[in-house]
C-alpha positions as YAML, in Angstrom:
chain: A
units: angstrom
residues:
- id: 1
  name: MET
  ca: [0.03, 0.03, -0.06]
- id: 2
  name: LYS
  ca: [1.96, 3.07, -1.13]
- id: 3
  name: GLY
  ca: [4.84, 1.44, -1.81]
- id: 4
  name: ASN
  ca: [5.41, 0.34, 1.94]
- id: 5
  name: PRO
  ca: [5.96, -3.47, 2.03]
- id: 6
  name: ARG
  ca: [5.48, -3.76, 5.80]
- id: 7
  name: THR
  ca: [1.99, -2.28, 5.15]
- id: 8
  name: GLY
  ca: [1.40, -4.89, 2.70]
- id: 9
  name: TRP
  ca: [2.97, -7.68, 4.76]
- id: 10
  name: ALA
  ca: [0.66, -6.47, 7.53]
- id: 11
  name: ILE
  ca: [-2.54, -6.75, 5.37]
- id: 12
  name: ILE
  ca: [-1.57, -9.93, 3.80]
- id: 13
  name: LEU
  ca: [-0.96, -11.45, 7.21]
- id: 14
  name: THR
  ca: [-4.21, -9.93, 8.54]
- id: 15
  name: ILE
  ca: [-6.25, -11.67, 5.44]
- id: 16
  name: GLU
  ca: [-4.59, -14.86, 6.02]
- id: 17
  name: ASP
  ca: [-5.36, -14.59, 9.85]
- id: 18
  name: LEU
  ca: [-9.07, -13.78, 8.94]
- id: 19
  name: ALA
  ca: [-9.07, -16.72, 6.36]
- id: 20
  name: GLN
  ca: [-8.60, -19.34, 9.12]
- id: 21
  name: ILE
  ca: [-12.26, -19.00, 10.52]
- id: 22
  name: LEU
  ca: [-13.67, -20.00, 6.91]
- id: 23
  name: GLU
  ca: [-14.87, -23.27, 6.14]
- id: 24
  name: PRO
  ca: [-12.54, -25.42, 3.55]
- id: 25
  name: PRO
  ca: [-11.94, -24.95, 1.01]
- id: 26
  name: TYR
  ca: [-12.01, -21.32, 1.38]
- id: 27
  name: PRO
  ca: [-8.55, -20.99, 3.68]
- id: 28
  name: GLU
  ca: [-6.64, -22.33, 0.78]
- id: 29
  name: SER
  ca: [-6.98, -19.32, -1.56]
- id: 30
  name: ASP
  ca: [-5.34, -17.20, 1.22]
- id: 31
  name: GLY
  ca: [-2.08, -19.39, 0.89]
- id: 32
  name: GLN
  ca: [-2.34, -18.58, -2.90]
- id: 33
  name: LEU
  ca: [-2.51, -14.96, -2.05]
- id: 34
  name: VAL
  ca: [0.38, -15.13, 0.69]
- id: 35
  name: LEU
  ca: [2.50, -16.90, -1.82]
- id: 36
  name: ALA
  ca: [1.90, -14.34, -4.63]
- id: 37
  name: TRP
  ca: [2.79, -11.70, -2.10]
- id: 38
  name: GLU
  ca: [5.82, -13.09, -1.20]
- id: 39
  name: GLU
  ca: [6.91, -13.59, -4.71]
- id: 40
  name: ASN
  ca: [5.97, -10.45, -5.87]
- id: 41
  name: TRP
  ca: [6.09, -7.92, -3.36]
- id: 42
  name: SER
  ca: [9.98, -6.49, -4.13]
- id: 43
  name: ILE
  ca: [9.15, -6.04, -7.97]
- id: 44
  name: LEU
  ca: [5.60, -4.62, -7.81]
- id: 45
  name: ALA
  ca: [6.85, -1.45, -8.94]
- id: 46
  name: GLU
  ca: [8.97, -2.39, -12.05]
- id: 47
  name: GLN
  ca: [6.99, -5.21, -13.55]
- id: 48
  name: VAL
  ca: [3.27, -5.45, -14.87]
- id: 49
  name: ASP
  ca: [3.18, -9.19, -14.20]
- id: 50
  name: ALA
  ca: [3.94, -9.05, -10.87]
- id: 51
  name: ARG
  ca: [1.07, -6.68, -10.05]
- id: 52
  name: ASP
  ca: [-1.33, -8.84, -12.38]
- id: 53
  name: ALA
  ca: [-0.28, -11.92, -10.33]
- id: 54
  name: LEU
  ca: [-1.02, -10.46, -7.17]
- id: 55
  name: ARG
  ca: [-4.12, -8.82, -8.31]
- id: 56
  name: ALA
  ca: [-5.66, -12.07, -9.53]
- id: 57
  name: ALA
  ca: [-4.78, -13.57, -6.23]
- id: 58
  name: PHE
  ca: [-6.46, -10.80, -4.25]
- id: 59
  name: ASP
  ca: [-9.45, -11.19, -6.65]
- id: 60
  name: GLU
  ca: [-9.61, -15.43, -6.20]
- id: 61
  name: MET
  ca: [-9.54, -14.72, -2.37]
- id: 62
  name: ARG
  ca: [-12.27, -12.09, -2.78]
- id: 63
  name: GLN
  ca: [-14.49, -13.91, -5.09]
- id: 64
  name: GLN
  ca: [-14.35, -17.19, -2.75]
- id: 65
  name: THR
  ca: [-15.27, -15.20, 0.43]
- id: 66
  name: LEU
  ca: [-17.88, -13.50, -1.32]
- id: 67
  name: ALA
  ca: [-19.23, -17.01, -2.53]
- id: 68
  name: LEU
  ca: [-19.17, -18.14, 1.07]
- id: 69
  name: LEU
  ca: [-20.91, -15.12, 2.18]
- id: 70
  name: ARG
  ca: [-23.54, -15.63, -0.43]
- id: 71
  name: MET
  ca: [-24.22, -19.21, 0.95]
- id: 72
  name: LEU
  ca: [-24.86, -17.79, 4.37]
- id: 73
  name: ASP
  ca: [-27.83, -15.99, 3.48]
...
């Protein structure tokens, strides 16, 4: 967030922690998000592919979380 890797890690780890209360298979996508961040955070400013990979991981986690929330309705 705003180029600060420590803030980014804090957000990623918070998402990972919160995902632990979700029913399987939803916590699995948090691992993909953490891996995408781990592999790409240091090159986000320079490489579009890194941003795209991270964006895709966020989108997947979000879509799975929204699907679970809809099931609770």
